[in-house]
C-alpha positions in Angstrom: 121.1 97.6 115.6 119.9 99.5 112.5 116.8 97.5 111.3 117.1 98.9 107.7 120.6 98.9 106.1 121.4 101.5 103.5 123.8 100.6 100.6 124.8 102.5 97.5 125.2 100.2 94.5 126.0 102.3 91.5 123.1 104.6 90.7 120.9 102.8 93.1 120.3 103.1 96.9 119.6 99.6 98.3 117.4 99.5 101.5 117.4 96.2 103.2 115.1 95.3 106.0 117.4 93.6 108.4 115.3 91.4 110.8 115.8 88.1 109.5 115.0 86.4 112.9 111.6 88.0 112.6 111.2 87.3 108.9 111.7 91.0 108.2 108.4 91.9 109.8 107.6 95.6 109.8 107.6 97.6 112.9 108.0 101.3 113.7 111.8 101.2 113.4 111.7 99.5 110.0 109.2 101.9 108.6 111.2 105.0 109.8 114.2 103.4 108.4 112.6 102.9 104.9 111.2 106.4 105.0 114.5 107.9 105.8 116.1 106.1 102.9 113.5 107.1 100.4 113.9 110.6 101.5 117.6 110.4 101.1 117.4 109.2 97.7 115.0 111.8 96.8 117.5 114.5 97.8 120.6 112.8 96.0 120.6 113.9 92.4 123.1 111.0 91.6 120.7 108.2 92.7 118.5 106.9 90.0 116.5 104.3 91.8 115.7 102.7 95.1 115.9 99.0 95.7 113.9 97.6 98.7 114.6 94.1 99.7 114.9 91.8 102.8 117.8 90.1 104.5 118.0 86.3 104.1 115.4 84.3 102.3 112.2 86.4 103.1 111.1 89.7 101.7 108.8 90.7 104.5 106.3 88.7 106.4 104.1 91.9 107.2 103.5 93.7 110.4 105.3 92.4 113.5 102.2 91.2 115.4 104.0 89.0 118.0 103.3 89.7 121.7 106.9 90.8 122.2 106.8 92.9 119.1 108.7 96.4 119.4 106.7 98.9 117.8 103.3 97.9 116.3 103.2 99.5 112.8 99.4 99.6 112.9 98.9 101.5 116.1 96.7 104.6 116.2 98.2 107.7 117.8 95.7 110.5 117.9 98.5 112.9 118.1 99.7 111.8 114.6 98.1 112.8 111.4 99.3 109.7 109.5 100.1 106.1 110.3 103.8 105.1 109.7 102.9 102.8 106.9 100.9 105.7 105.2 103.8 108.1 105.5 106.1 105.5 103.8 103.8 104.9 101.0 103.2 108.4 100.4 106.8 109.3 100.3 107.5 106.3 97.8 104.8 107.6 95.6 106.2 111.2 95.7 109.8 110.2 95.2 111.8 111.6 92.4 113.1 108.0 91.3 111.5 104.7 90.8 111.4 102.2 93.8 112.1 98.5 92.9 111.0 95.7 94.9 113.7 92.9 95.1 111.3 90.2 96.2 114.0 87.7 97.4 111.4 85.4 99.3 107.9 85.3 100.6 106.0 88.8 100.8 103.0 88.4 102.8 100.4 91.0 104.3 102.1 94.3 104.8 105.1 92.9 103.0 102.9 92.4 99.9 101.5 95.7 100.2 105.0 97.1 100.2 105.7 95.2 97.0 102.5 96.8 95.4 103.4 100.2 96.5 106.7 99.9 94.5 107.0 101.0 90.9 108.6 97.6 89.8 109.0 94.2 91.4 111.4 91.5 90.5 110.6 88.1 92.3 112.7 85.2 93.0 111.1 81.8 91.9 109.5 80.1 94.8 108.4 83.2 96.5 104.7 83.3 97.9 102.7 86.4 97.8 99.5 87.2 99.6 97.3 88.6 102.3 96.3 86.4 105.0 94.8 89.0 107.3 91.1 87.5 106.9 92.5 84.4 108.8 93.3 86.4 111.9 90.0 88.6 111.7 91.0 91.6 109.9 91.2 92.9 106.4 94.3 94.5 104.6 92.8 98.0 104.7 96.3 99.9 105.0 97.7 98.3 101.8 94.2 98.0 99.9 94.7 101.3 98.0 97.8 100.1 96.5 96.6 96.6 95.8 93.7 98.0 94.0 96.1 99.8 91.7 98.2 96.6 90.9 95.9 93.5 91.0 92.9 92.7 88.8 89.8 93.2 91.1 88.5 89.6 91.2 91.9 88.3 92.0 92.4 91.0 94.6 89.1 89.9 96.2 90.1 86.2 96.0 93.5 87.1 97.9 91.8 89.1 100.5 88.9 86.9 101.4 90.6 83.4 101.3 94.0 84.4 102.6 95.6 81.9 100.2 98.9 83.0 98.9 100.0 82.7 95.4 103.3 81.7 93.8 105.6 84.2 91.8 104.6 82.7 88.5 100.9 83.4 89.1 101.7 86.8 90.4 103.6 87.5 87.1 100.6 86.3 85.0 98.3 88.7 86.8 100.8 91.7 86.4 101.7 91.9 90.3 105.5 91.6 89.5 107.5 92.6 86.4 109.8 89.6 86.4 110.3 86.3 87.9 113.9 84.7 88.0 116.0 82.1 89.7 117.6 83.1 92.9 121.1 83.2 91.1 119.7 85.4 88.7 118.0 88.0 91.0 120.7 90.6 91.5 121.6 90.4 87.9 118.1 91.2 86.8 117.7 94.0 89.3 120.8 95.5 88.2 119.8 95.4 84.7 116.5 97.1 85.6 118.4 99.9 87.3 120.7 100.3 84.4 117.8 100.7 82.2 116.3 103.4 84.4 119.5 105.1 84.6 119.9 105.3 80.7 116.6 107.4 80.7 116.2 111.1 81.4 115.6 111.5 85.2 113.5 114.7 84.4 111.2 112.6 82.1 110.9 110.0 84.7 110.2 112.4 87.5 107.6 114.3 85.7 106.1 111.1 84.1 105.6 109.4 87.5 104.0 112.4 89.0 101.7 112.6 85.7 100.8 108.9 86.2 99.9 109.6 89.7 97.6 112.3 88.8 96.1 110.4 85.9 95.0 107.7 88.2 92.3 110.0 89.7 91.1 111.6 86.5 88.4 110.5 84.0 89.6 109.7 80.3 88.4 113.3 79.2 90.2 115.0 82.2 93.3 112.9 81.6 93.5 113.9 77.9 93.2 117.5 79.0 95.9 117.3 81.7 98.3 115.4 79.2 98.1 118.1 76.6 99.0 120.7 79.2 101.9 118.6 80.6 103.5 117.5 77.4 104.7 121.0 76.1 106.1 121.6 79.6 108.2 118.4 79.3 109.3 119.3 75.9 110.9 122.4 77.3 113.0 120.8 79.8 116.9 120.8 79.3 116.7 116.9 79.2 114.1 116.9 76.4 116.2 119.4 74.2 119.4 117.3 74.9 117.5 114.0 74.0 116.3 115.5 70.7 119.9 116.7 70.0 121.3 113.3 70.8 118.9 111.7 68.6 119.7 113.7 65.5 123.5 113.5 66.1 123.3 109.8 66.7 124.9 109.7 70.1 124.1 109.0 73.6 122.3 111.8 75.5 124.0 113.4 78.4 121.2 114.0 81.1 121.5 117.1 83.4 118.1 116.1 85.3 116.7 119.6 84.5 
């Protein structure tokens, strides 16, 4: 059985972790399925966003640590350069289109890290988010780089050392998710976000996401220097020229993605 289902919904590719009996816990098969889905979206010019969610009422409970788990996602194979989690997160970061977490329920440990690694997150009311790793004697190392880019430092440390989850409303207050909605409004909100993304230039989004990732590692002065070099390149793209024409002609732009 496939543990990650793919479904095309308009301009979005939905990737659903389908391990409801295991609370959609991560194993190697899930990580490979998510990775393959992200790569597929990256290569399809008609796809404008990736949506990651879980089957049933849980988004993802983290790594599958049960004794009978098939494929420990945190194992270390000296023959492999990167852990499967690292490969997935790097692919999500490099993807040409934004990745949206449809947080349909609890997102814990590695599942919370997956939410943080996405570009956007829409959470259902009642969802709990957190990192309980310290309570079993470890620390959320693999997801820490993305958590540090998403969560204020003091709140991050509190989550990591206490293991206490927080509700969706508090996660929204700290900027960990973009929107919190009732369960019956979840798909409507995700679809609206996808539509808003699809209305914008795919070239601008692709170049802008890459620029943002680069700016993360630069000082302010280095960032300004980088920005003034990149902007003229953006302005010369077909999409930029079309955007200016459409603005002056008072019409909707027709994006080519070039």
